[in-house]
N, C-alpha and C positions, 0 to 999 in steps of 0.2 A: 178759190178755184171753182169754176162753174161746173154744173152737171155735165155739160157737153165735153169739157176738157177732161173730167174724170173718166167718162166713158171711153174717150179716144185713147187715153193713156192705158186703160185696162186692156182695150182691144189690141194695142200694139205691144203689150207685154212689158211695160216699164217696171213691173215688180220683179222681173227676173230675166235671165238670159234665155233666148230662144234657141232650142236645139231641134234637130230633125232626123235623128238616127232611129229612135225607137219610140213607141207610143208613150212610154213612161217618161221619156225625156223631152217630148214635145211641149211647146207652150199649150197649156190645156184650155185656154180661152174660157168660154162660159157656155154652159148648157142651159137652154131655155125650154120650158115645157111647151108642147104644141098639141093641145087637146087634153081632155081629162085622162089622168093616169098614164100619160105618155112616158114619164120617166121610169115606169115599171115594166115596159115592154121588153121582150126577149131580144129583139133586134135594136141596136143602138149605134150611134156614132159618138165616140168619146174624144177624138183628136183628129187632126188632119195636118198635112204638110205639103208644101211649105206654108208657113204662117208667120208673117203676112205673105200674101201672094203679090209678087211684082208682075204687073200685067199691062200690056200695051194693046189690047184688043184682039190678040191672037189666041188660039186655043191653047190651054195649059193643062198639064196632067196634075191632078190633085190626088194624093194618097189619103184614103179614109181609113181610120182605125176604129174598131168598135167590137161588137159582139153579134153573133147570130147571122153573119153574112152567108149567103148560099145562092144557088141557081135561081135566077129571076129577080135578084136584088134590084130594087128601084132606088134611084138617087135623085134628090131634089135640092135645088139652090134657089134662094129668094133674097131679094132686098126690098126696099120700100116701094119700088115701082113694078117689080116683076116677080113671078113665081114660076119656075120652070122645072119640069121633070126631064131627065136625060133619056135619050133613046138607048135601048139595050146594047147597040153597037158601040156606044161610048162608055160602057161600064165593063170592067174586067175584074171579076172576083178572084183574088189570089188564094184566100182560104177563109175560114170563118171569122177571122179578126181583122183582115184588111183587104182593101179593094182599090182599084185605080179608076178615076173618072176623068174623061176629057170634057172640058167645058170652056166656054168663052164668057168672060165676066165683064167685058167692056174696058174702057180706059180710065174711068173716073175712080178716085179714091172713095171707098164706101165700106160699110159693114155689110157682110153677107151672112146667110144662115144656111147651114147644110143639115139635111135630115135623110133618113133611109127608111125603107119599108120592104118587107117580103110580101109576095103575092097573097092577097086576101087579108092583110093586116094593115092597120093605120100607120101613119108616119110616126117615127120615133121622136124623141126629144131633139131639139135643134142645137147645133153647135155653131156658135158665132165666131167668125174670123174676119180678118181685115184684108181688103185689097188696097194696095198702095198704088196710086195713079196720079195723073195730072189734074189736080183740082185747083190749080192756080186760077184766080178769078178772071173772067173774060174782060173785066174793066182794065186789067193789067196786061193780059195777053194781046190786046188790040193796040197797045201803045207802041210807037216806033221803037225799035231796038237801037237807039242812038244815045250819045252822051247828053243830049238835050232833053231826053224823056225821063223825068225823075218821078219816082213813086212817092208814096206817103211817108216812107222811112228815110228819104234822102238819098236813095241809091238809084242807079239807072235801072229802069224796069226791064224784066226778062233777063236779068243776070243772076249769077249764083248768090250774090249778097242780098239782092232784093227778094229772091225766092226764100232764102233761109230766114230773113227777117219776117216775112209774111207767115211762113210756117210756124215760127216760134210764137207769134201773136195768136195764131189760130189755136195753138196748144195752151194758151193762157199766160205766156211769159210777158212780163212788163218790159219789153225790149225798147230801148231808146238808142238811136244811133249816136247821139251826143248828149252827155249829161254834165258837161263842164269839167270832167276829170281829165287832166292833161297827162300825156305819156309820150315817150319817144318810140316811134315805129322803127322796125328793122331797116327801113330805107333812110333813116336819119331825120325824118320830119317830126316836129313836135305837134301833136294833134289832140283834139278833144272828142273826135268822132271815131267810129270804127273804121271808116274810110275803106281802102282797098283790102281785099281778103288777106293779103300778106301782113296786115297790121292787126288782125283780129286777136291773135294770141296776146300781144302786148296790151291791147285795149282791154281785154278781159282781165288780165292780171292786175292792171291798174285799178279796176273796179272791184277787186277782191274776189273774182270768180276763179274757180279751179280750172287749170289747164294741165292735162296729164296725158297718159297713153292708155287710159282705161275707158273704152266706149260704153255708153249706156243709151238706151232708147231716149231720144230727145236731145242728145248732145250733138255738137257740131264738129264734123271732121274738117280739119284745116291744114292747108299747106302754104308755106311761104313762097314756094316756087310753083309756077303753073299759071295758066290763063294767058291773056294777052299782055304784051310788054307795054308798060306805061312809064314814060320818061326814062326809057332805056333799061327799066328793071321789070322783072315779072310781077304781075299783079297778084299772084297767088290764087287760091280758090278755097271755097267753103261748100259743104254739103250737109244735109240733114241725115242723122242716123235713124233709120226707120226700124231696124232690127239688128240684133246681135246674135250670131250663131256660134255658140261656145264649142260645138263639136269640131267645126272646121276653122275656128279662129278667124271668122270673117264678119263683116258688117254689110248690111244692105243700106245703100246710100240713095237719097233723092237729090237730084241736081237740076240746075238750070244753066243753059249756055255752056255746057261742058261737052258732052257727047253729041248734042244737037245744038246747032247755032241758034241762040235766042229761044230755045225750047227745052222741054222737060225730058229727063231720062232717069233711069234707076240702074244700079249696078251693084254687084257684090265684089268687095275687095278684101284682101287680107288686112287684118288689124295692123300688122307691122309695116304695111305700106302707107299708113296714114301718119302724117307728121305729128299732129296734135289732136286731142279731143277737148273741146271747150264746153264747159258745163254751165249753160245759161239757164235753160228751162228746167232740166232735170234736177239742178241744184235747188231751184225754188220749190220743186215738187216734193222734196224729202224733208 
């Protein structure tokens, strides 16, 4: 596993379930020092929610948890390319341990860093969190969304199958659409490729992968019914599990060509509304 993959998995919380009810139950992420002695300052941010943040370019409300919050609290967010301090009108201190911040973080998937400060004091340690967004590469986004436009995995570009295959490889999974293992799909065909999403559960089982009803970050949500009809039968659908919320029994899913035709979307759904969870990448990571 590459360092890039390891960092992404940690940021997304693959080591445990993400919850968002109380500071102690939140995905604690990683605290990073920002300047000499920052970790010992009275004011600090120790958690935030939601984490990860599903964002599409609009302003979102982030709840910060920490210590020493008070009147005049300053809140900062940065990533690799920008470092911004929020206006006081966008910060609402609830009490000494939590505050709300209104912020626009863009549409791209990225790691972000949150820190706080009181007037006259330096910034606190930084809390790293993840923004889930559309980082599907432009080389694939610009392909026509037609049956003749095939990506490097053998799927039609800008579809749920193509997006999930790409996301898995970004996370370090050795995903191959076809590896010579034959199986019978639910539609009656004998295949050696993952093919349509309705076939992914049978394809995974034939390869010795776990298919169950227990989501983990990095697993694949799969339905046999859904999507466009192909040869008179539903094509099914697949989506990537970006977060698991134990408190509400929901998962955060990343999709392509589901809510947005040939485009990206994310959504929270109840775990019991997902037909199967296929463990391709997360099985390799354990």
